[in-house]
PAFI-203575 format. One record per atom (N, C-alpha, C): residue number from 1; residue in three letters; atom name; x negated, y, z negated. Coordinates in steps of 0.1 Angstrom, whole numbers, plus 5000, padded with zeros to 4 digits. Layout:
<rec num="NUM" residuo="ALA" atomo="CA" xx="X" yy="Y" zz="Z"/>
...
***
This chain:
<rec num="1" residuo="UNK" atomo="N" xx="5160" yy="4860" zz="4841"/>
<rec num="1" residuo="UNK" atomo="CA" xx="5159" yy="4874" zz="4838"/>
<rec num="1" residuo="UNK" atomo="C" xx="5151" yy="4881" zz="4848"/>
<rec num="2" residuo="UNK" atomo="N" xx="5155" yy="4893" zz="4853"/>
<rec num="2" residuo="UNK" atomo="CA" xx="5148" yy="4900" zz="4863"/>
<rec num="2" residuo="UNK" atomo="C" xx="5142" yy="4913" zz="4857"/>
<rec num="3" residuo="UNK" atomo="N" xx="5129" yy="4914" zz="4858"/>
<rec num="3" residuo="UNK" atomo="CA" xx="5121" yy="4925" zz="4852"/>
<rec num="3" residuo="UNK" atomo="C" xx="5117" yy="4935" zz="4863"/>
<rec num="4" residuo="UNK" atomo="N" xx="5121" yy="4947" zz="4863"/>
<rec num="4" residuo="UNK" atomo="CA" xx="5118" yy="4957" zz="4872"/>
<rec num="4" residuo="UNK" atomo="C" xx="5107" yy="4967" zz="4866"/>
<rec num="5" residuo="UNK" atomo="N" xx="5096" yy="4967" zz="4873"/>
<rec num="5" residuo="UNK" atomo="CA" xx="5086" yy="4976" zz="4868"/>
<rec num="5" residuo="UNK" atomo="C" xx="5083" yy="4987" zz="4878"/>
<rec num="6" residuo="UNK" atomo="N" xx="5079" yy="4999" zz="4873"/>
<rec num="6" residuo="UNK" atomo="CA" xx="5076" yy="5010" zz="4882"/>
<rec num="6" residuo="UNK" atomo="C" xx="5061" yy="5009" zz="4885"/>
<rec num="7" residuo="UNK" atomo="N" xx="5058" yy="5010" zz="4898"/>
<rec num="7" residuo="UNK" atomo="CA" xx="5044" yy="5010" zz="4901"/>
<rec num="7" residuo="UNK" atomo="C" xx="5037" yy="5023" zz="4899"/>
<rec num="8" residuo="UNK" atomo="N" xx="5025" yy="5022" zz="4893"/>
<rec num="8" residuo="UNK" atomo="CA" xx="5017" yy="5034" zz="4890"/>
<rec num="8" residuo="UNK" atomo="C" xx="5008" yy="5036" zz="4902"/>
<rec num="9" residuo="UNK" atomo="N" xx="5011" yy="5047" zz="4909"/>
<rec num="9" residuo="UNK" atomo="CA" xx="5003" yy="5050" zz="4921"/>
<rec num="9" residuo="UNK" atomo="C" xx="5000" yy="5065" zz="4922"/>
<rec num="10" residuo="UNK" atomo="N" xx="4988" yy="5068" zz="4926"/>
<rec num="10" residuo="UNK" atomo="CA" xx="4985" yy="5082" zz="4929"/>
<rec num="10" residuo="UNK" atomo="C" xx="4993" yy="5086" zz="4942"/>
<rec num="11" residuo="UNK" atomo="N" xx="4993" yy="5099" zz="4945"/>
<rec num="11" residuo="UNK" atomo="CA" xx="5000" yy="5104" zz="4957"/>
<rec num="11" residuo="UNK" atomo="C" xx="4993" yy="5098" zz="4969"/>
<rec num="12" residuo="UNK" atomo="N" xx="4980" yy="5097" zz="4970"/>
<rec num="12" residuo="UNK" atomo="CA" xx="4973" yy="5092" zz="4981"/>
<rec num="12" residuo="UNK" atomo="C" xx="4974" yy="5077" zz="4983"/>
<rec num="13" residuo="UNK" atomo="N" xx="4974" yy="5070" zz="4971"/>
<rec num="13" residuo="UNK" atomo="CA" xx="4977" yy="5055" zz="4972"/>
<rec num="13" residuo="UNK" atomo="C" xx="4991" yy="5052" zz="4977"/>
<rec num="14" residuo="UNK" atomo="N" xx="5000" yy="5060" zz="4973"/>
<rec num="14" residuo="UNK" atomo="CA" xx="5014" yy="5058" zz="4978"/>
<rec num="14" residuo="UNK" atomo="C" xx="5015" yy="5061" zz="4993"/>
<rec num="15" residuo="UNK" atomo="N" xx="5008" yy="5071" zz="4998"/>
<rec num="15" residuo="UNK" atomo="CA" xx="5007" yy="5074" zz="5012"/>
<rec num="15" residuo="UNK" atomo="C" xx="5001" yy="5062" zz="5020"/>
<rec num="16" residuo="UNK" atomo="N" xx="4991" yy="5057" zz="5014"/>
<rec num="16" residuo="UNK" atomo="CA" xx="4984" yy="5045" zz="5021"/>
<rec num="16" residuo="UNK" atomo="C" xx="4993" yy="5033" zz="5021"/>
<rec num="17" residuo="UNK" atomo="N" xx="4999" yy="5030" zz="5010"/>
<rec num="17" residuo="UNK" atomo="CA" xx="5008" yy="5018" zz="5010"/>
<rec num="17" residuo="UNK" atomo="C" xx="5020" yy="5020" zz="5018"/>
<rec num="18" residuo="UNK" atomo="N" xx="5026" yy="5032" zz="5019"/>
<rec num="18" residuo="UNK" atomo="CA" xx="5037" yy="5034" zz="5028"/>
<rec num="18" residuo="UNK" atomo="C" xx="5033" yy="5033" zz="5042"/>
<rec num="19" residuo="UNK" atomo="N" xx="5021" yy="5037" zz="5045"/>
<rec num="19" residuo="UNK" atomo="CA" xx="5016" yy="5036" zz="5059"/>
<rec num="19" residuo="UNK" atomo="C" xx="5014" yy="5021" zz="5063"/>
<rec num="20" residuo="UNK" atomo="N" xx="5008" yy="5013" zz="5053"/>
<rec num="20" residuo="UNK" atomo="CA" xx="5007" yy="4999" zz="5056"/>
<rec num="20" residuo="UNK" atomo="C" xx="5020" yy="4992" zz="5058"/>
<rec num="21" residuo="UNK" atomo="N" xx="5030" yy="4997" zz="5051"/>
<rec num="21" residuo="UNK" atomo="CA" xx="5044" yy="4991" zz="5052"/>
<rec num="21" residuo="UNK" atomo="C" xx="5050" yy="4993" zz="5066"/>
<rec num="22" residuo="UNK" atomo="N" xx="5045" yy="5003" zz="5073"/>
<rec num="22" residuo="UNK" atomo="CA" xx="5050" yy="5006" zz="5086"/>
<rec num="22" residuo="UNK" atomo="C" xx="5043" yy="4999" zz="5098"/>
<rec num="23" residuo="UNK" atomo="N" xx="5032" yy="4991" zz="5094"/>
<rec num="23" residuo="UNK" atomo="CA" xx="5024" yy="4985" zz="5105"/>
<rec num="23" residuo="UNK" atomo="C" xx="5033" yy="4976" zz="5114"/>
<rec num="24" residuo="UNK" atomo="N" xx="5042" yy="4969" zz="5109"/>
<rec num="24" residuo="UNK" atomo="CA" xx="5051" yy="4960" zz="5117"/>
<rec num="24" residuo="UNK" atomo="C" xx="5061" yy="4968" zz="5126"/>
<rec num="25" residuo="UNK" atomo="N" xx="5065" yy="4979" zz="5120"/>
<rec num="25" residuo="UNK" atomo="CA" xx="5075" yy="4987" zz="5128"/>
<rec num="25" residuo="UNK" atomo="C" xx="5069" yy="4995" zz="5139"/>
<rec num="26" residuo="UNK" atomo="N" xx="5057" yy="5000" zz="5137"/>
<rec num="26" residuo="UNK" atomo="CA" xx="5051" yy="5009" zz="5147"/>
<rec num="26" residuo="UNK" atomo="C" xx="5040" yy="5002" zz="5155"/>
<rec num="27" residuo="UNK" atomo="N" xx="5037" yy="4989" zz="5152"/>
<rec num="27" residuo="UNK" atomo="CA" xx="5027" yy="4982" zz="5160"/>
<rec num="27" residuo="UNK" atomo="C" xx="5013" yy="4989" zz="5160"/>
<rec num="28" residuo="UNK" atomo="N" xx="5008" yy="4992" zz="5148"/>
<rec num="28" residuo="UNK" atomo="CA" xx="4995" yy="4999" zz="5147"/>
<rec num="28" residuo="UNK" atomo="C" xx="4987" yy="4990" zz="5138"/>
<rec num="29" residuo="UNK" atomo="N" xx="4974" yy="4993" zz="5137"/>
<rec num="29" residuo="UNK" atomo="CA" xx="4965" yy="4986" zz="5128"/>
<rec num="29" residuo="UNK" atomo="C" xx="4959" yy="4995" zz="5118"/>
<rec num="30" residuo="UNK" atomo="N" xx="4951" yy="4989" zz="5109"/>
<rec num="30" residuo="UNK" atomo="CA" xx="4945" yy="4997" zz="5098"/>
<rec num="30" residuo="UNK" atomo="C" xx="4936" yy="5008" zz="5102"/>
<rec num="31" residuo="UNK" atomo="N" xx="4929" yy="5007" zz="5112"/>
<rec num="31" residuo="UNK" atomo="CA" xx="4920" yy="5017" zz="5117"/>
<rec num="31" residuo="UNK" atomo="C" xx="4928" yy="5029" zz="5122"/>
<rec num="32" residuo="UNK" atomo="N" xx="4939" yy="5026" zz="5128"/>
<rec num="32" residuo="UNK" atomo="CA" xx="4948" yy="5037" zz="5133"/>
<rec num="32" residuo="UNK" atomo="C" xx="4955" yy="5044" zz="5122"/>
<rec num="33" residuo="UNK" atomo="N" xx="4958" yy="5037" zz="5111"/>
<rec num="33" residuo="UNK" atomo="CA" xx="4964" yy="5043" zz="5099"/>
<rec num="33" residuo="UNK" atomo="C" xx="4953" yy="5052" zz="5093"/>
<rec num="34" residuo="UNK" atomo="N" xx="4941" yy="5048" zz="5092"/>
<rec num="34" residuo="UNK" atomo="CA" xx="4930" yy="5056" zz="5086"/>
<rec num="34" residuo="UNK" atomo="C" xx="4929" yy="5069" zz="5094"/>
<rec num="35" residuo="UNK" atomo="N" xx="4929" yy="5068" zz="5107"/>
<rec num="35" residuo="UNK" atomo="CA" xx="4927" yy="5080" zz="5115"/>
<rec num="35" residuo="UNK" atomo="C" xx="4939" yy="5089" zz="5113"/>
<rec num="36" residuo="UNK" atomo="N" xx="4951" yy="5084" zz="5112"/>
<rec num="36" residuo="UNK" atomo="CA" xx="4963" yy="5092" zz="5110"/>
<rec num="36" residuo="UNK" atomo="C" xx="4962" yy="5099" zz="5097"/>
<rec num="37" residuo="UNK" atomo="N" xx="4957" yy="5093" zz="5087"/>
<rec num="37" residuo="UNK" atomo="CA" xx="4956" yy="5099" zz="5073"/>
<rec num="37" residuo="UNK" atomo="C" xx="4943" yy="5108" zz="5072"/>
<rec num="38" residuo="UNK" atomo="N" xx="4934" yy="5107" zz="5081"/>
<rec num="38" residuo="UNK" atomo="CA" xx="4922" yy="5116" zz="5081"/>
<rec num="38" residuo="UNK" atomo="C" xx="4912" yy="5110" zz="5072"/>
<rec num="39" residuo="UNK" atomo="N" xx="4911" yy="5097" zz="5070"/>
<rec num="39" residuo="UNK" atomo="CA" xx="4901" yy="5091" zz="5061"/>
<rec num="39" residuo="UNK" atomo="C" xx="4894" yy="5080" zz="5069"/>
<rec num="40" residuo="UNK" atomo="N" xx="4883" yy="5075" zz="5064"/>
<rec num="40" residuo="UNK" atomo="CA" xx="4877" yy="5064" zz="5071"/>
<rec num="40" residuo="UNK" atomo="C" xx="4883" yy="5051" zz="5067"/>
<rec num="41" residuo="UNK" atomo="N" xx="4881" yy="5040" zz="5075"/>
<rec num="41" residuo="UNK" atomo="CA" xx="4887" yy="5027" zz="5072"/>
<rec num="41" residuo="UNK" atomo="C" xx="4884" yy="5021" zz="5059"/>
<rec num="42" residuo="UNK" atomo="N" xx="4871" yy="5023" zz="5055"/>
<rec num="42" residuo="UNK" atomo="CA" xx="4867" yy="5017" zz="5042"/>
<rec num="42" residuo="UNK" atomo="C" xx="4874" yy="5024" zz="5030"/>
<rec num="43" residuo="UNK" atomo="N" xx="4876" yy="5037" zz="5031"/>
<rec num="43" residuo="UNK" atomo="CA" xx="4883" yy="5045" zz="5021"/>
<rec num="43" residuo="UNK" atomo="C" xx="4897" yy="5040" zz="5020"/>
<rec num="44" residuo="UNK" atomo="N" xx="4903" yy="5037" zz="5032"/>
<rec num="44" residuo="UNK" atomo="CA" xx="4917" yy="5032" zz="5032"/>
<rec num="44" residuo="UNK" atomo="C" xx="4918" yy="5019" zz="5025"/>
<rec num="45" residuo="UNK" atomo="N" xx="4909" yy="5010" zz="5027"/>
<rec num="45" residuo="UNK" atomo="CA" xx="4909" yy="4997" zz="5021"/>
<rec num="45" residuo="UNK" atomo="C" xx="4906" yy="4999" zz="5006"/>
<rec num="46" residuo="UNK" atomo="N" xx="4898" yy="5008" zz="5002"/>
<rec num="46" residuo="UNK" atomo="CA" xx="4895" yy="5011" zz="4987"/>
<rec num="46" residuo="UNK" atomo="C" xx="4908" yy="5015" zz="4980"/>
<rec num="47" residuo="UNK" atomo="N" xx="4916" yy="5024" zz="4987"/>
<rec num="47" residuo="UNK" atomo="CA" xx="4928" yy="5029" zz="4981"/>
<rec num="47" residuo="UNK" atomo="C" xx="4938" yy="5017" zz="4979"/>
<rec num="48" residuo="UNK" atomo="N" xx="4939" yy="5009" zz="4989"/>
<rec num="48" residuo="UNK" atomo="CA" xx="4947" yy="4997" zz="4989"/>
<rec num="48" residuo="UNK" atomo="C" xx="4944" yy="4988" zz="4977"/>
<rec num="49" residuo="UNK" atomo="N" xx="4931" yy="4985" zz="4976"/>
<rec num="49" residuo="UNK" atomo="CA" xx="4926" yy="4976" zz="4966"/>
<rec num="49" residuo="UNK" atomo="C" xx="4928" yy="4982" zz="4952"/>
<rec num="50" residuo="UNK" atomo="N" xx="4925" yy="4995" zz="4950"/>
<rec num="50" residuo="UNK" atomo="CA" xx="4927" yy="5001" zz="4937"/>
<rec num="50" residuo="UNK" atomo="C" xx="4942" yy="5001" zz="4933"/>
<rec num="51" residuo="UNK" atomo="N" xx="4951" yy="5004" zz="4942"/>
<rec num="51" residuo="UNK" atomo="CA" xx="4965" yy="5003" zz="4939"/>
<rec num="51" residuo="UNK" atomo="C" xx="4970" yy="4990" zz="4935"/>
<rec num="52" residuo="UNK" atomo="N" xx="4965" yy="4979" zz="4942"/>
<rec num="52" residuo="UNK" atomo="CA" xx="4968" yy="4966" zz="4938"/>
<rec num="52" residuo="UNK" atomo="C" xx="4963" yy="4962" zz="4924"/>
<rec num="53" residuo="UNK" atomo="N" xx="4950" yy="4965" zz="4921"/>
<rec num="53" residuo="UNK" atomo="CA" xx="4945" yy="4961" zz="4908"/>
<rec num="53" residuo="UNK" atomo="C" xx="4951" yy="4969" zz="4897"/>
<rec num="54" residuo="UNK" atomo="N" xx="4953" yy="4982" zz="4899"/>
<rec num="54" residuo="UNK" atomo="CA" xx="4959" yy="4990" zz="4889"/>
<rec num="54" residuo="UNK" atomo="C" xx="4973" yy="4985" zz="4884"/>
<rec num="55" residuo="UNK" atomo="N" xx="4980" yy="4979" zz="4894"/>
<rec num="55" residuo="UNK" atomo="CA" xx="4993" yy="4974" zz="4891"/>
<rec num="55" residuo="UNK" atomo="C" xx="4994" yy="4959" zz="4887"/>
<rec num="56" residuo="UNK" atomo="N" xx="4982" yy="4953" zz="4886"/>
<rec num="56" residuo="UNK" atomo="CA" xx="4981" yy="4939" zz="4882"/>
<rec num="56" residuo="UNK" atomo="C" xx="4983" yy="4929" zz="4893"/>
<rec num="57" residuo="UNK" atomo="N" xx="4981" yy="4932" zz="4906"/>
<rec num="57" residuo="UNK" atomo="CA" xx="4983" yy="4923" zz="4917"/>
<rec num="57" residuo="UNK" atomo="C" xx="4969" yy="4918" zz="4922"/>
<rec num="58" residuo="UNK" atomo="N" xx="4969" yy="4906" zz="4926"/>
<rec num="58" residuo="UNK" atomo="CA" xx="4957" yy="4901" zz="4932"/>
<rec num="58" residuo="UNK" atomo="C" xx="4959" yy="4896" zz="4946"/>
<rec num="59" residuo="UNK" atomo="N" xx="4972" yy="4896" zz="4951"/>
<rec num="59" residuo="UNK" atomo="CA" xx="4975" yy="4892" zz="4965"/>
<rec num="59" residuo="UNK" atomo="C" xx="4982" yy="4903" zz="4971"/>
<rec num="60" residuo="UNK" atomo="N" xx="4978" yy="4906" zz="4984"/>
<rec num="60" residuo="UNK" atomo="CA" xx="4985" yy="4917" zz="4991"/>
<rec num="60" residuo="UNK" atomo="C" xx="4999" yy="4914" zz="4994"/>
<rec num="61" residuo="UNK" atomo="N" xx="5003" yy="4902" zz="4997"/>
<rec num="61" residuo="UNK" atomo="CA" xx="5016" yy="4898" zz="5000"/>
<rec num="61" residuo="UNK" atomo="C" xx="5026" yy="4901" zz="4989"/>
<rec num="62" residuo="UNK" atomo="N" xx="5022" yy="4897" zz="4977"/>
<rec num="62" residuo="UNK" atomo="CA" xx="5030" yy="4900" zz="4965"/>
<rec num="62" residuo="UNK" atomo="C" xx="5032" yy="4914" zz="4962"/>
<rec num="63" residuo="UNK" atomo="N" xx="5021" yy="4922" zz="4964"/>
<rec num="63" residuo="UNK" atomo="CA" xx="5021" yy="4936" zz="4961"/>
<rec num="63" residuo="UNK" atomo="C" xx="5030" yy="4943" zz="4971"/>
<rec num="64" residuo="UNK" atomo="N" xx="5028" yy="4941" zz="4984"/>
<rec num="64" residuo="UNK" atomo="CA" xx="5036" yy="4948" zz="4994"/>
<rec num="64" residuo="UNK" atomo="C" xx="5051" yy="4944" zz="4993"/>
<rec num="65" residuo="UNK" atomo="N" xx="5054" yy="4932" zz="4990"/>
<rec num="65" residuo="UNK" atomo="CA" xx="5068" yy="4928" zz="4989"/>
<rec num="65" residuo="UNK" atomo="C" xx="5075" yy="4935" zz="4977"/>
<rec num="66" residuo="UNK" atomo="N" xx="5068" yy="4935" zz="4966"/>
<rec num="66" residuo="UNK" atomo="CA" xx="5073" yy="4942" zz="4954"/>
<rec num="66" residuo="UNK" atomo="C" xx="5074" yy="4957" zz="4956"/>
<rec num="67" residuo="UNK" atomo="N" xx="5065" yy="4963" zz="4963"/>
<rec num="67" residuo="UNK" atomo="CA" xx="5065" yy="4977" zz="4967"/>
<rec num="67" residuo="UNK" atomo="C" xx="5077" yy="4980" zz="4975"/>
<rec num="68" residuo="UNK" atomo="N" xx="5079" yy="4972" zz="4985"/>
<rec num="68" residuo="UNK" atomo="CA" xx="5091" yy="4974" zz="4994"/>
<rec num="68" residuo="UNK" atomo="C" xx="5104" yy="4972" zz="4987"/>
<rec num="69" residuo="UNK" atomo="N" xx="5105" yy="4963" zz="4978"/>
<rec num="69" residuo="UNK" atomo="CA" xx="5117" yy="4960" zz="4970"/>
<rec num="69" residuo="UNK" atomo="C" xx="5119" yy="4972" zz="4961"/>
<rec num="70" residuo="UNK" atomo="N" xx="5109" yy="4978" zz="4955"/>
<rec num="70" residuo="UNK" atomo="CA" xx="5111" yy="4989" zz="4946"/>
<rec num="70" residuo="UNK" atomo="C" xx="5115" yy="5002" zz="4953"/>
<rec num="71" residuo="UNK" atomo="N" xx="5110" yy="5003" zz="4965"/>
<rec num="71" residuo="UNK" atomo="CA" xx="5113" yy="5015" zz="4973"/>
<rec num="71" residuo="UNK" atomo="C" xx="5128" yy="5015" zz="4978"/>
<rec num="72" residuo="UNK" atomo="N" xx="5134" yy="5004" zz="4979"/>
<rec num="72" residuo="UNK" atomo="CA" xx="5148" yy="5003" zz="4983"/>
<rec num="72" residuo="UNK" atomo="C" xx="5157" yy="5006" zz="4972"/>
***
């Protein structure tokens, strides 16, 4: 049985996670993402962490793969 859940994310958390999902396509790093979003690197990591914990994930790989699958 396949269970599809909707991720609960604030607008800013969604922007951060979408930006992290483009790292491979655009060949950029986290500090460049933070600069692009106009926040410091530590705030970027805090948004990432809060989004993961809020949705019940403890590994980044599982979270980003489920996020990418849900967005498709």
